[in-house]
N, C-alpha and C positions, 0 to 999 in steps of 0.2 A: 486737364480737366479731371475732377474727382467727384465721385458720387458717394452717397452713404452706403450703397451696396458694394462698391468697389473696395477690395482690400489688397493693398500693396504692402508686402512685408519689407521692412527696411532693416539694414544691417550695417555694422561698422566695417570699414575696409579690412581690418585685421581678421574679422570673422569670415569674410569672403575669401581672403587669402588662405586662411586655415582650411576652408572647404576645398579649395583648389589643390593644396598640397596633399590633403587626405585622399582626394579622388585620384590624383596622379599616382600616388603610392599604391593605392588599391589596383589601379589599372596595370601598373608595372607588375604587381604580384600575379594578377590574372594572366597576363601575357607569359610570365615565367612558368606558371602552372600549366598553361596550354602546351608549352614545350615539353614538360614532363609527360603530359598525357600523350602527346605525339610519339614520344620515345617509347612509351608503353605499347602503342599500336604497332610499332616496328617489331617488338617482341612477339606479339600475337601473329603477325604476318609470318615470321620465321617458323612458328609452331603449327600454323594451320592455314591451308590454302583452299579450303572448301568454298564453293561459290557463294553460299549463303553468308558465311563469315566475312568473306571479302566485300560483299555488298554492304553489310552492316558497318564494316571497318571504313569503307569509303564514305559512308554517310557521316561518320564522326570526323573523318579528315576534312570533309567539306564544311561541317559545322565549325571546326576549329579555325579554318581559313576565314570564314565569315566573322567569327568572334574577334579575330585579330584585326580585321578591317574596321569593325565597330569600335574597338579599342583605339585604333589610330584616329578615327574620326572624333571620338570623344576627347582624346588627348589634345588634338588640334583645337577644338572649340574651347576647351578649358584654358589652354594657353592663350588663345585669342582674348578671352575675357580677362585673364590675368594681365595681359598687355594693356587693355583698356583701363583697368583700375590703376595700373602703374603710371600710365600717361596722365590720368586725372590727378594722381598724387604729385607728380612732377609739376604739372601746370598750376595746381592750387595747393601748395604745401601747408598753408596756414591752417592749423587745427584739423588736419586731415584725419587724425585718429579720433576726433570727436564728431565728425560729420557722418550722417547716414547716407547709405547708397541703396538703390533698389536691389533687393535680393535676386539671386540668379535662379529663380524657381524652375525655369525651363531646363537648365543644366542639372539641377537637383533631381527633377523628375526623370530625365534621361538616365542619370546615374542609377537611380533606384530601379528603373525598369531594366537597365542592363544587368544590374546585380541579380535581380530576380530571375531573368532569363539564364544568366550564367549558372546560378545555383541549380536550376532545373536541368541544364545540360550536364553539369557535373554529376548530379544525382543519376541521371539516365546512363551516363557513361560508366559510372561505378557499378550500377546494376548489371550493365552489359558485360563489364569486365568480370564480375563475379560469376556470371553465367558461362563465360568463355574460358575461364582459367581452371 
């Protein structure tokens, strides 16, 4: 059922696949970067054991753990969507490159939200590091 006010974005399968690959690469990068951030926290621990610093450090450790969980959830959902479009391509191979599919706006919104939150965390972390080094 479609109404004049309802707007559904449609995309080609190749465009959806490209988004998936781009997002998976970005998430892999963020996960690697979190590892670097955690390594840096270890350096701070060795240099400073004040209670206030340790509490701040623990805050960032917890944030990094949560970020990894969100990355894993996003990766799973992206791969699930990739599996769906792959299945569709196998079941209906005729003119698959010329058919439109419903855009994955929920995944896109989740990725944009995640990236915004990640940038904020990274900025907060870098400010904290500058203060503590």
